[in-house]
TORKOL-4160 file (C-alpha; in steps of 0.2 Angstrom, whole numbers, padded with zeros to 4 digits, m for minus):
153
<pt num="1" X="0403" Y="0512" Z="0151"/>
<pt num="2" X="0387" Y="0509" Z="0161"/>
<pt num="3" X="0374" Y="0501" Z="0150"/>
<pt num="4" X="0360" Y="0511" Z="0158"/>
<pt num="5" X="0368" Y="0527" Z="0151"/>
<pt num="6" X="0374" Y="0520" Z="0134"/>
<pt num="7" X="0357" Y="0512" Z="0129"/>
<pt num="8" X="0348" Y="0529" Z="0124"/>
<pt num="9" X="0362" Y="0532" Z="0112"/>
<pt num="10" X="0361" Y="0514" Z="0105"/>
<pt num="11" X="0342" Y="0516" Z="0103"/>
<pt num="12" X="0344" Y="0533" Z="0094"/>
<pt num="13" X="0357" Y="0526" Z="0082"/>
<pt num="14" X="0346" Y="0511" Z="0077"/>
<pt num="15" X="0338" Y="0510" Z="0060"/>
<pt num="16" X="0321" Y="0502" Z="0066"/>
<pt num="17" X="0309" Y="0500" Z="0080"/>
<pt num="18" X="0316" Y="0485" Z="0090"/>
<pt num="19" X="0304" Y="0484" Z="0104"/>
<pt num="20" X="0309" Y="0467" Z="0111"/>
<pt num="21" X="0328" Y="0469" Z="0110"/>
<pt num="22" X="0326" Y="0487" Z="0118"/>
<pt num="23" X="0316" Y="0480" Z="0132"/>
<pt num="24" X="0327" Y="0465" Z="0135"/>
<pt num="25" X="0343" Y="0477" Z="0135"/>
<pt num="26" X="0334" Y="0488" Z="0148"/>
<pt num="27" X="0330" Y="0474" Z="0159"/>
<pt num="28" X="0348" Y="0468" Z="0158"/>
<pt num="29" X="0355" Y="0485" Z="0162"/>
<pt num="30" X="0344" Y="0487" Z="0178"/>
<pt num="31" X="0346" Y="0468" Z="0183"/>
<pt num="32" X="0327" Y="0466" Z="0181"/>
<pt num="33" X="0317" Y="0451" Z="0177"/>
<pt num="34" X="0300" Y="0457" Z="0171"/>
<pt num="35" X="0296" Y="0472" Z="0159"/>
<pt num="36" X="0283" Y="0479" Z="0147"/>
<pt num="37" X="0284" Y="0492" Z="0133"/>
<pt num="38" X="0267" Y="0500" Z="0128"/>
<pt num="39" X="0265" Y="0512" Z="0114"/>
<pt num="40" X="0251" Y="0525" Z="0115"/>
<pt num="41" X="0238" Y="0522" Z="0101"/>
<pt num="42" X="0234" Y="0540" Z="0096"/>
<pt num="43" X="0217" Y="0536" Z="0089"/>
<pt num="44" X="0210" Y="0526" Z="0103"/>
<pt num="45" X="0220" Y="0534" Z="0118"/>
<pt num="46" X="0225" Y="0516" Z="0124"/>
<pt num="47" X="0242" Y="0510" Z="0128"/>
<pt num="48" X="0246" Y="0495" Z="0117"/>
<pt num="49" X="0258" Y="0481" Z="0122"/>
<pt num="50" X="0273" Y="0480" Z="0110"/>
<pt num="51" X="0285" Y="0470" Z="0120"/>
<pt num="52" X="0285" Y="0460" Z="0136"/>
<pt num="53" X="0297" Y="0449" Z="0146"/>
<pt num="54" X="0291" Y="0438" Z="0161"/>
<pt num="55" X="0272" Y="0442" Z="0160"/>
<pt num="56" X="0262" Y="0426" Z="0163"/>
<pt num="57" X="0252" Y="0421" Z="0148"/>
<pt num="58" X="0235" Y="0422" Z="0158"/>
<pt num="59" X="0239" Y="0440" Z="0161"/>
<pt num="60" X="0243" Y="0445" Z="0143"/>
<pt num="61" X="0225" Y="0449" Z="0138"/>
<pt num="62" X="0223" Y="0461" Z="0153"/>
<pt num="63" X="0240" Y="0469" Z="0149"/>
<pt num="64" X="0238" Y="0470" Z="0130"/>
<pt num="65" X="0228" Y="0487" Z="0131"/>
<pt num="66" X="0228" Y="0498" Z="0145"/>
<pt num="67" X="0218" Y="0514" Z="0148"/>
<pt num="68" X="0228" Y="0530" Z="0153"/>
<pt num="69" X="0225" Y="0532" Z="0172"/>
<pt num="70" X="0224" Y="0513" Z="0175"/>
<pt num="71" X="0238" Y="0503" Z="0184"/>
<pt num="72" X="0256" Y="0508" Z="0184"/>
<pt num="73" X="0258" Y="0511" Z="0165"/>
<pt num="74" X="0242" Y="0521" Z="0164"/>
<pt num="75" X="0246" Y="0532" Z="0179"/>
<pt num="76" X="0264" Y="0535" Z="0173"/>
<pt num="77" X="0256" Y="0540" Z="0156"/>
<pt num="78" X="0243" Y="0551" Z="0165"/>
<pt num="79" X="0255" Y="0560" Z="0177"/>
<pt num="80" X="0269" Y="0561" Z="0163"/>
<pt num="81" X="0281" Y="0555" Z="0176"/>
<pt num="82" X="0289" Y="0539" Z="0183"/>
<pt num="83" X="0279" Y="0529" Z="0195"/>
<pt num="84" X="0286" Y="0516" Z="0206"/>
<pt num="85" X="0282" Y="0504" Z="0220"/>
<pt num="86" X="0295" Y="0496" Z="0232"/>
<pt num="87" X="0284" Y="0480" Z="0234"/>
<pt num="88" X="0271" Y="0477" Z="0221"/>
<pt num="89" X="0265" Y="0462" Z="0232"/>
<pt num="90" X="0260" Y="0473" Z="0247"/>
<pt num="91" X="0256" Y="0490" Z="0239"/>
<pt num="92" X="0240" Y="0497" Z="0244"/>
<pt num="93" X="0242" Y="0514" Z="0236"/>
<pt num="94" X="0229" Y="0511" Z="0222"/>
<pt num="95" X="0243" Y="0512" Z="0208"/>
<pt num="96" X="0245" Y="0493" Z="0206"/>
<pt num="97" X="0230" Y="0484" Z="0198"/>
<pt num="98" X="0225" Y="0467" Z="0207"/>
<pt num="99" X="0231" Y="0456" Z="0192"/>
<pt num="100" X="0248" Y="0464" Z="0193"/>
<pt num="101" X="0252" Y="0454" Z="0209"/>
<pt num="102" X="0251" Y="0438" Z="0199"/>
<pt num="103" X="0268" Y="0443" Z="0190"/>
<pt num="104" X="0276" Y="0438" Z="0207"/>
<pt num="105" X="0288" Y="0453" Z="0206"/>
<pt num="106" X="0290" Y="0466" Z="0219"/>
<pt num="107" X="0301" Y="0482" Z="0215"/>
<pt num="108" X="0293" Y="0490" Z="0200"/>
<pt num="109" X="0295" Y="0506" Z="0190"/>
<pt num="110" X="0286" Y="0513" Z="0175"/>
<pt num="111" X="0292" Y="0528" Z="0165"/>
<pt num="112" X="0282" Y="0538" Z="0152"/>
<pt num="113" X="0290" Y="0539" Z="0135"/>
<pt num="114" X="0289" Y="0558" Z="0131"/>
<pt num="115" X="0296" Y="0569" Z="0118"/>
<pt num="116" X="0292" Y="0588" Z="0117"/>
<pt num="117" X="0279" Y="0586" Z="0131"/>
<pt num="118" X="0269" Y="0573" Z="0120"/>
<pt num="119" X="0266" Y="0555" Z="0127"/>
<pt num="120" X="0271" Y="0541" Z="0116"/>
<pt num="121" X="0270" Y="0526" Z="0128"/>
<pt num="122" X="0277" Y="0518" Z="0144"/>
<pt num="123" X="0292" Y="0507" Z="0148"/>
<pt num="124" X="0290" Y="0497" Z="0164"/>
<pt num="125" X="0303" Y="0486" Z="0173"/>
<pt num="126" X="0303" Y="0476" Z="0189"/>
<pt num="127" X="0314" Y="0465" Z="0200"/>
<pt num="128" X="0310" Y="0449" Z="0210"/>
<pt num="129" X="0313" Y="0457" Z="0227"/>
<pt num="130" X="0307" Y="0473" Z="0236"/>
<pt num="131" X="0317" Y="0487" Z="0228"/>
<pt num="132" X="0316" Y="0506" Z="0227"/>
<pt num="133" X="0324" Y="0514" Z="0212"/>
<pt num="134" X="0335" Y="0529" Z="0216"/>
<pt num="135" X="0335" Y="0546" Z="0207"/>
<pt num="136" X="0350" Y="0541" Z="0196"/>
<pt num="137" X="0341" Y="0525" Z="0190"/>
<pt num="138" X="0325" Y="0534" Z="0188"/>
<pt num="139" X="0333" Y="0547" Z="0177"/>
<pt num="140" X="0342" Y="0533" Z="0167"/>
<pt num="141" X="0326" Y="0524" Z="0164"/>
<pt num="142" X="0317" Y="0541" Z="0159"/>
<pt num="143" X="0332" Y="0544" Z="0147"/>
<pt num="144" X="0329" Y="0527" Z="0139"/>
<pt num="145" X="0310" Y="0530" Z="0138"/>
<pt num="146" X="0314" Y="0547" Z="0129"/>
<pt num="147" X="0325" Y="0539" Z="0116"/>
<pt num="148" X="0312" Y="0526" Z="0112"/>
<pt num="149" X="0299" Y="0540" Z="0111"/>
<pt num="150" X="0310" Y="0549" Z="0099"/>
<pt num="151" X="0311" Y="0534" Z="0088"/>
<pt num="152" X="0292" Y="0532" Z="0087"/>
<pt num="153" X="0290" Y="0551" Z="0083"/>
């Protein structure tokens, strides 16, 4: 069975919130090298970093809390839909924050973690090369993000 489609079931069966392993398994399933998992702090309205892979240390302070509406995670949260760029290094859409280019990744996608219309956070993954995630991959990532949101709820 394809791991992308099996992972939501595995997450839902888990007994605890395992941010780092879930992010690492998601990266593996999509052959990605970098990722972030942010959870929405309901009190502050900020996305707070819970797990990451491949983010340079000097960027962590900038990525530890993200306002809704800023950067890929913030825009995915604001729009309540997946946001992607084929090449983060050359993107000029305004979705990518300047510091994000320092990750040295290119094809990136971030999915909001939503249950029953309520935002719980975001899940972002990226590849080293330019890449456009297809509809099937986007749906699979959204399914994983939903499973994580159900665990938070």
